[in-house]
C-alpha positions as CSV (number, residue, x, y, z in Angstrom):
1,M,-5.9,16.0,-12.1
2,T,-4.1,13.5,-13.5
3,R,-5.0,10.3,-12.1
4,I,-3.3,7.2,-12.8
5,I,-3.5,3.9,-12.7
6,I,-0.5,1.4,-12.6
7,V,-1.1,-2.3,-12.5
8,R,2.0,-5.2,-12.5
9,H,1.5,-7.6,-15.3
10,G,-0.4,-11.5,-14.2
11,Q,1.3,-14.4,-12.7
12,T,3.4,-15.8,-15.2
13,N,5.0,-19.4,-15.6
14,Y,9.2,-17.8,-14.4
15,N,7.4,-15.8,-11.4
16,T,6.0,-19.3,-10.2
17,E,9.4,-20.9,-11.1
18,R,10.9,-18.2,-9.7
19,R,13.3,-17.4,-12.9
20,I,14.4,-13.7,-13.5
21,Q,12.4,-12.0,-16.6
22,G,13.9,-8.9,-17.3
23,R,13.7,-8.4,-20.8
24,T,13.1,-11.4,-22.7
25,D,9.8,-12.5,-24.0
26,F,9.4,-16.3,-23.1
27,S,7.2,-16.3,-20.4
28,R,3.4,-17.3,-20.3
29,L,0.4,-16.1,-18.2
30,T,-0.3,-18.7,-15.7
31,Q,-4.4,-19.5,-15.6
32,K,-4.3,-17.7,-12.4
33,G,-1.9,-14.6,-14.3
34,R,-5.0,-14.2,-16.4
35,D,-8.3,-14.7,-13.9
36,D,-6.3,-12.2,-12.2
37,A,-6.2,-10.1,-15.2
38,S,-10.4,-10.7,-15.6
39,H,-10.6,-9.5,-11.8
40,V,-8.6,-6.4,-12.5
41,G,-11.0,-5.3,-15.4
42,K,-13.6,-6.1,-12.9
43,F,-12.3,-4.5,-10.1
44,L,-11.3,-0.6,-12.3
45,S,-15.2,-1.2,-14.5
46,Q,-16.1,1.5,-12.9
47,V,-13.6,4.0,-14.1
48,V,-14.1,5.5,-17.2
49,F,-10.0,5.6,-18.7
50,D,-9.2,8.2,-21.0
51,A,-5.7,6.5,-22.5
52,I,-4.2,3.0,-21.7
53,Y,-0.5,2.4,-21.9
54,C,1.2,-0.8,-22.0
55,S,4.6,-2.9,-21.5
56,P,5.4,-4.5,-25.4
57,L,6.0,-7.2,-24.0
58,S,3.6,-10.1,-24.0
59,R,2.8,-10.6,-19.8
60,A,2.1,-7.6,-20.3
61,K,0.2,-7.0,-23.1
62,Q,-1.9,-9.7,-22.8
63,T,-2.5,-8.8,-19.0
64,A,-3.6,-5.4,-20.4
65,E,-6.4,-6.8,-23.4
66,I,-7.5,-9.2,-20.7
67,I,-8.4,-5.9,-18.6
68,H,-9.8,-4.6,-21.6
69,Q,-11.5,-7.1,-22.3
70,Q,-13.6,-6.4,-19.1
71,L,-14.0,-2.7,-19.0
72,S,-15.6,-3.0,-22.2
73,L,-18.2,-5.3,-20.8
74,N,-19.2,-2.9,-18.3
75,Q,-19.4,1.0,-20.2
76,E,-18.3,1.9,-24.0
77,Q,-14.3,2.0,-23.6
78,S,-12.5,3.7,-26.7
79,A,-9.2,3.9,-24.8
80,V,-7.4,0.7,-26.9
81,P,-3.8,-0.3,-24.7
82,Q,-1.3,1.4,-25.9
83,P,2.5,-0.5,-26.5
84,S,5.2,2.1,-24.9
85,N,8.7,1.4,-25.1
86,K,9.4,3.2,-22.1
87,L,7.3,0.4,-20.3
88,L,9.2,-2.6,-20.6
89,E,10.8,-4.3,-17.8
90,V,14.6,-3.5,-16.1
91,D,17.4,-5.0,-18.4
92,L,19.0,-7.9,-17.0
93,P,20.7,-9.4,-19.7
94,L,23.5,-11.3,-17.9
95,W,20.5,-12.9,-15.4
96,E,17.4,-13.3,-17.7
97,K,16.0,-16.9,-17.6
98,M,18.4,-17.9,-14.9
99,L,16.2,-19.3,-11.8
100,S,16.7,-16.7,-8.8
101,A,18.5,-19.3,-6.7
102,D,21.0,-19.9,-8.8
103,V,21.8,-16.4,-10.0
104,K,22.6,-15.6,-6.1
105,Q,24.7,-19.1,-6.3
106,Q,26.6,-18.4,-9.4
107,F,26.4,-14.4,-8.8
108,P,26.9,-13.5,-4.5
109,D,28.9,-10.8,-5.0
110,D,26.4,-9.2,-7.3
111,Y,23.5,-10.2,-6.0
112,R,23.9,-8.6,-2.5
113,I,24.9,-5.3,-4.6
114,W,21.4,-5.8,-6.1
115,K,19.8,-5.9,-3.3
116,E,21.7,-3.8,-1.0
117,Q,22.2,-1.2,-3.4
118,P,20.4,-1.4,-6.2
119,H,21.4,2.2,-7.3
120,N,25.2,0.4,-7.9
121,F,24.5,-2.3,-9.1
122,K,25.9,-2.9,-12.9
123,M,27.1,-5.5,-15.4
124,L,29.3,-5.8,-17.9
125,I,27.7,-6.8,-20.9
126,S,29.8,-7.3,-24.5
127,P,27.8,-6.4,-27.4
128,G,30.6,-7.1,-30.6
129,E,34.4,-6.9,-29.1
130,E,33.5,-3.7,-26.6
131,S,32.9,-4.0,-23.0
132,K,30.2,-2.2,-21.2
133,E,29.2,-1.1,-17.7
134,H,25.3,-1.6,-17.9
135,F,23.3,0.5,-14.7
136,P,19.9,-1.6,-14.4
137,V,18.2,0.2,-12.3
138,L,19.7,3.8,-12.7
139,S,18.8,3.5,-16.2
140,L,15.1,2.2,-15.6
141,Y,14.9,5.3,-13.5
142,E,15.8,6.9,-16.7
143,Q,13.6,5.1,-18.9
144,A,10.3,5.8,-16.0
145,R,11.3,10.0,-15.8
146,G,11.0,9.6,-20.1
147,F,7.6,8.1,-19.9
148,W,6.0,11.4,-17.7
149,Q,7.5,13.7,-19.3
150,E,6.2,12.0,-22.7
151,M,2.9,10.8,-21.5
152,L,1.6,13.4,-18.9
153,P,1.8,16.3,-20.9
154,R,-0.4,14.8,-23.8
155,H,-3.4,13.6,-20.7
156,Q,-3.6,16.8,-18.7
157,G,-6.9,16.0,-16.4
158,K,-7.1,12.5,-17.4
159,T,-7.6,9.2,-16.5
160,I,-4.7,6.8,-17.5
161,L,-4.5,3.1,-17.3
162,I,-0.5,1.9,-16.7
163,V,0.4,-2.0,-16.9
164,G,3.8,-2.6,-16.5
165,H,6.3,-4.6,-14.8
166,N,8.0,-4.7,-11.2
167,G,10.7,-3.0,-12.0
168,I,9.1,-0.5,-13.8
169,N,6.2,0.4,-12.3
170,R,8.5,1.0,-8.7
171,S,10.7,3.2,-11.1
172,L,7.6,5.3,-12.3
173,I,6.3,5.4,-8.4
174,S,9.8,6.4,-7.0
175,T,10.4,8.9,-9.9
176,A,6.9,10.3,-9.6
177,L,7.7,11.0,-5.7
178,N,11.8,11.2,-5.6
179,I,12.4,8.4,-3.9
180,P,16.1,7.3,-4.6
181,P,17.4,4.7,-6.3
182,S,18.7,2.8,-3.5
183,R,15.4,2.0,-2.3
184,Y,14.2,0.7,-5.1
185,H,13.4,-2.5,-3.6
186,S,11.7,-0.6,-0.7
187,I,8.5,-0.8,-3.3
188,Q,6.2,-3.8,-3.5
189,Q,4.3,-4.8,-6.6
190,S,2.5,-8.0,-6.7
191,N,1.5,-9.8,-9.8
192,C,-2.4,-8.1,-11.3
193,G,-1.5,-5.1,-8.1
194,I,-3.0,-1.8,-8.0
195,S,-1.6,1.6,-7.4
196,V,-3.0,4.9,-7.8
197,L,-0.8,7.9,-8.8
198,N,-2.7,11.9,-8.5
199,F,-0.5,14.2,-10.5
200,A,-1.4,18.3,-9.6
201,G,-0.3,19.2,-13.1
202,G,2.8,18.2,-15.0
203,W,6.0,16.6,-14.5
204,G,7.8,18.7,-11.5
205,E,4.4,20.0,-10.2
206,P,3.3,18.3,-7.0
207,V,2.1,14.1,-7.2
208,Q,0.5,12.2,-4.2
209,L,0.2,8.7,-3.7
210,E,-3.1,7.6,-3.5
211,S,-2.3,4.0,-3.1
212,L,0.0,1.5,-3.3
213,N,-0.4,-2.5,-4.8
214,Q,-3.8,-3.3,-3.7
215,T,-4.5,-6.5,-4.1
216,Q,-8.1,-7.1,-2.4
217,H,-9.3,-7.3,-5.9
218,M,-7.9,-10.9,-6.0
219,G,-9.1,-12.4,-2.8
220,V,-6.2,-11.6,-0.9
221,T,-6.5,-8.9,2.2
222,L,-3.2,-8.4,2.8
223,P,0.2,-8.9,0.0
224,S,2.1,-11.9,1.0
225,L,5.0,-12.2,3.0
226,R,8.3,-12.2,0.7
227,P,9.8,-15.3,0.9
228,N,12.5,-15.8,3.8
229,H,11.3,-13.6,5.3
230,R,12.7,-13.4,9.9
231,G,11.6,-9.5,11.2
232,L,8.3,-8.7,11.2
233,R,4.6,-6.6,9.8
234,L,3.5,-3.6,10.5
235,L,-0.1,-2.4,10.0
236,L,-0.8,1.3,9.7
237,V,-4.0,3.0,10.8
238,R,-5.5,5.8,10.5
239,H,-8.2,6.5,12.9
240,G,-11.8,6.8,11.5
241,E,-13.8,9.6,10.9
242,T,-14.7,12.7,13.0
243,D,-17.0,15.3,12.8
244,W,-14.5,18.1,12.6
245,N,-13.0,16.1,9.5
246,L,-16.6,16.0,7.7
247,Q,-16.3,19.7,7.9
248,R,-13.0,20.1,7.4
249,R,-12.0,21.4,10.1
250,Y,-8.7,21.3,11.7
251,Q,-8.2,18.8,14.6
252,G,-4.2,18.9,15.8
253,Q,-4.7,18.0,19.3
254,T,-7.8,19.0,20.2
255,D,-9.2,16.1,21.5
256,V,-12.1,14.9,18.8
257,P,-14.4,11.5,19.2
258,L,-15.4,9.7,16.3
259,N,-18.5,10.4,15.0
260,V,-20.6,7.8,13.8
261,T,-19.2,7.0,10.4
262,G,-15.9,6.3,12.0
263,K,-16.8,4.0,13.9
264,Q,-18.4,2.6,11.0
265,Q,-14.8,2.5,9.2
266,S,-13.1,1.6,12.3
267,Q,-15.6,-1.7,12.5
268,K,-15.4,-2.7,8.5
269,L,-11.4,-1.9,9.1
270,A,-11.3,-4.6,12.4
271,Q,-14.0,-7.1,9.5
272,F,-11.1,-7.0,7.5
273,I,-8.6,-7.5,8.9
274,Q,-9.7,-10.1,12.2
275,D,-7.9,-13.2,11.0
276,V,-4.5,-11.4,11.0
277,K,-3.1,-12.6,14.6
278,L,-1.9,-10.0,15.7
279,D,0.9,-9.4,18.6
280,L,0.8,-5.9,19.1
281,I,-1.5,-3.0,19.2
282,V,-0.2,0.6,19.7
283,S,-2.3,3.7,19.6
284,S,-2.0,7.7,19.8
285,S,-3.3,8.9,23.1
286,M,-6.1,10.8,21.5
287,S,-9.9,9.9,22.0
288,R,-10.5,8.9,17.9
289,A,-7.4,7.0,17.3
290,K,-7.8,5.1,21.0
291,E,-11.5,4.2,19.8
292,T,-10.7,3.1,16.3
293,A,-7.9,0.7,18.6
294,E,-10.4,0.1,20.8
295,I,-12.5,-1.7,18.1
296,I,-10.3,-3.1,16.5
297,L,-9.5,-4.7,19.3
298,R,-12.5,-6.4,20.3
299,Y,-11.6,-9.2,17.6
300,H,-8.3,-9.5,19.1
301,P,-8.9,-10.0,23.0
302,H,-5.9,-11.4,24.0
303,I,-4.0,-8.1,23.5
304,S,-3.6,-5.1,26.0
305,L,-3.7,-1.5,24.4
306,Q,-0.7,0.6,24.3
307,L,-0.8,4.3,24.5
308,D,1.5,6.9,23.5
309,H,2.0,10.2,24.0
310,G,4.2,10.5,20.9
311,F,2.0,9.4,18.5
312,K,-0.4,12.6,19.1
313,E,-1.3,14.8,15.9
314,I,0.9,18.1,15.5
315,A,-0.6,20.9,17.7
316,H,-1.9,23.7,15.3
317,G,-1.7,26.5,17.8
318,L,-4.9,28.8,16.8
319,W,-6.0,26.7,13.5
320,E,-6.8,24.3,15.7
321,G,-11.0,24.2,15.8
322,K,-11.3,26.6,12.3
323,L,-12.6,26.0,9.5
324,E,-10.1,25.6,6.0
325,G,-11.6,29.0,4.8
326,E,-11.6,30.6,8.2
327,I,-7.8,29.9,8.4
328,A,-7.5,30.9,4.5
329,E,-9.0,34.4,5.8
330,D,-7.2,35.3,8.7
331,F,-3.8,33.0,8.0
332,W,-3.6,32.8,4.1
333,D,0.3,32.8,3.7
334,D,0.7,30.5,6.3
335,L,-1.3,28.4,5.1
336,Q,0.0,28.6,1.7
337,Q,3.5,27.8,3.5
338,W,1.9,24.4,5.2
339,Y,0.7,23.2,1.6
340,K,3.7,24.3,-0.8
341,N,6.5,24.3,1.8
342,P,5.1,22.5,5.1
343,N,8.6,21.7,6.6
344,Q,9.8,25.9,6.9
345,L,6.3,26.6,8.4
346,Q,6.4,28.2,11.8
347,L,3.2,28.5,14.0
348,S,3.8,30.6,16.7
349,S,1.5,28.6,19.1
350,G,1.4,25.2,17.0
351,E,4.5,22.8,16.5
352,T,7.0,22.7,13.6
353,L,6.6,19.5,11.7
354,Q,10.5,18.7,12.2
355,H,8.9,18.9,15.8
356,V,6.7,16.1,15.5
357,W,9.0,13.9,12.9
358,Q,11.5,14.0,15.5
359,R,8.4,12.6,18.4
360,S,7.6,10.3,16.1
361,V,10.4,8.7,14.5
362,N,11.7,8.3,17.9
363,I,9.2,6.3,19.1
364,F,8.6,4.6,16.4
365,N,12.0,3.1,15.7
366,A,11.7,2.2,18.9
367,I,8.7,0.0,18.9
368,I,10.0,-1.9,16.1
369,E,13.5,-2.5,17.4
370,E,11.5,-3.8,20.4
371,S,9.0,-5.8,18.7
372,L,12.0,-7.2,16.7
373,N,14.3,-8.1,20.3
374,K,11.1,-9.8,20.9
375,Q,10.7,-12.2,17.8
376,L,7.2,-10.1,17.4
377,Q,5.3,-11.3,14.3
378,T,3.2,-8.6,13.3
379,I,1.9,-5.2,15.1
380,L,-0.5,-2.1,15.1
381,V,-0.3,1.0,15.0
382,V,-3.2,3.4,15.2
383,A,-2.5,7.3,14.3
384,H,-3.0,10.0,12.7
385,G,-3.4,12.0,9.4
386,G,0.6,14.1,9.8
387,I,2.0,11.2,11.5
388,N,1.5,8.1,9.4
389,Q,3.0,10.7,6.2
390,I,5.8,11.4,8.4
391,L,6.4,7.8,9.1
392,L,6.1,6.5,5.0
393,C,8.9,9.3,4.4
394,H,11.2,8.0,6.8
395,I,10.0,4.2,5.8
396,L,11.2,6.0,2.3
397,G,14.0,7.5,2.8
398,L,12.1,10.5,2.3
399,S,12.5,14.1,3.9
400,S,9.9,16.4,5.6
401,E,9.7,18.1,2.1
402,N,7.4,15.3,1.2
403,F,5.3,15.4,3.6
404,W,2.1,16.4,1.1
405,N,3.2,13.3,-1.3
406,F,1.1,10.3,0.6
407,R,-2.8,10.2,2.0
408,Q,-3.8,8.4,4.5
409,S,-7.8,8.2,4.5
410,N,-9.7,7.7,8.1
411,G,-9.8,4.6,8.4
412,S,-7.1,3.7,5.9
413,L,-4.4,1.1,6.1
414,S,-1.5,0.1,5.1
415,V,1.8,-2.5,5.6
416,I,5.3,-2.0,6.2
417,D,7.5,-5.5,6.2
418,Y,10.9,-5.2,7.7
419,P,12.2,-8.9,5.8
420,K,15.3,-9.2,7.3
421,G,14.6,-7.0,10.7
422,W,17.4,-4.4,10.6
423,D,19.4,-6.2,8.3
424,G,17.4,-4.4,5.4
425,L,16.1,-2.1,4.5
426,P,12.0,-1.7,5.4
427,V,9.0,-2.8,2.5
428,L,6.4,-0.9,2.0
429,Q,3.4,-3.5,0.8
430,T,1.0,-1.7,0.6
431,I,-0.6,1.9,1.6
432,N,-4.0,3.8,2.3
433,I,-5.7,0.7,1.5
434,T,-10.0,1.8,1.8
435,S,-10.9,-0.7,-0.7
436,H,-12.6,-2.4,2.8
437,L,-14.7,0.8,3.1
438,H,-16.2,1.0,-0.4
439,G,-15.5,-1.5,-2.5
440,G,-13.2,0.5,-5.1
441,A,-10.1,0.8,-6.2
442,V,-10.3,4.4,-5.9
443,D,-9.9,6.1,-2.9
444,K,-14.0,8.1,-2.4
445,T,-13.3,8.9,1.9
446,T,-13.5,12.6,2.6
447,T,-9.9,13.1,3.3
448,T,-8.2,16.5,3.3
449,G,-5.2,18.9,4.8
450,A,-7.3,19.4,8.0
451,M,-5.8,17.3,10.9
């Protein structure tokens, strides 16, 4: 496995002024930006990197240097930051240095397309006397693919650090996971936020998003809401560990309770978000999810727990109660299909992924719509690994073919925002946060394909 840790540069004066940076190199890190970069280095101090790549623009290069300095204080760190032009930020030549508010006012139609249809957004630029169409997001996606194709063969089985920008980081993650350019704005990248990708092999082989946009190392429990947020925030939780999780035994709809570790995980998660004001908590009706939700509810006594059968885990039929090794002996071909093409697996005694998709997405959409109509601000859903992976695919416009692209660990937290209600696309703020369980950037929980 090749592990890729992606960091966005620290805060700059252009960020605080809400000014378009693009590929201009005039902005500089603020004191907060430098401090946060130092926090990143300390947070990653237990990780040994085989290579470090960064954008050549000053704000990313300086962030990488500060991180490297902190890493070197805690370990023998031989890798040094290598600038790469394939990590340059999105190219917005006509807007660079402008305030976002001025861009919105002076170019209202273009700005609307940029926000609502980034894959169709273009700029007319004029080198010399010839006018040329430039598609910033499509070009950035091609740049990101080029980086992966160039970098991955060099570092098979290694751990790599990348320090880039908001746009290129989104594009790196999106191209790895097949998220379309139309969803460019559906992934958040906070200044000095940390994301982790795991590649099974080279470019084109399976890849999993282990975590997205971690901010806890900067003292920020959850990424901040976007300006002009007028919608809903959803906290998505996977239940705590059970004995069957630990044993790699398939649970499905067998009602296995939390074990001691699972209760501890739920308690740590409850404390982690205790100061978040919740308006609604919905849980799968199964014991392991219900117990997790009830532990969280201790810090929110004003809320009644709502249970929903639609969020029950996928029914695995004859696999339930069996160890992964036992299933491999009795159902080898089906197990390989489950991992390689889960959307095509048809178990005679279990559910298809398509059926689970339909029931879970239908109830999910109904809850979101009702919460928006009631003008609720923050809701929490406790479900299962398989359900959460389906919901993440749905949120990002992916099909069930991408089911394994998202890691959901026991006791983990993901955050999805609907900043414009039903009028805009949801934004995946953060995914599979587990630092409240072990304190590190890399997920150390026991997570398997056994659900």
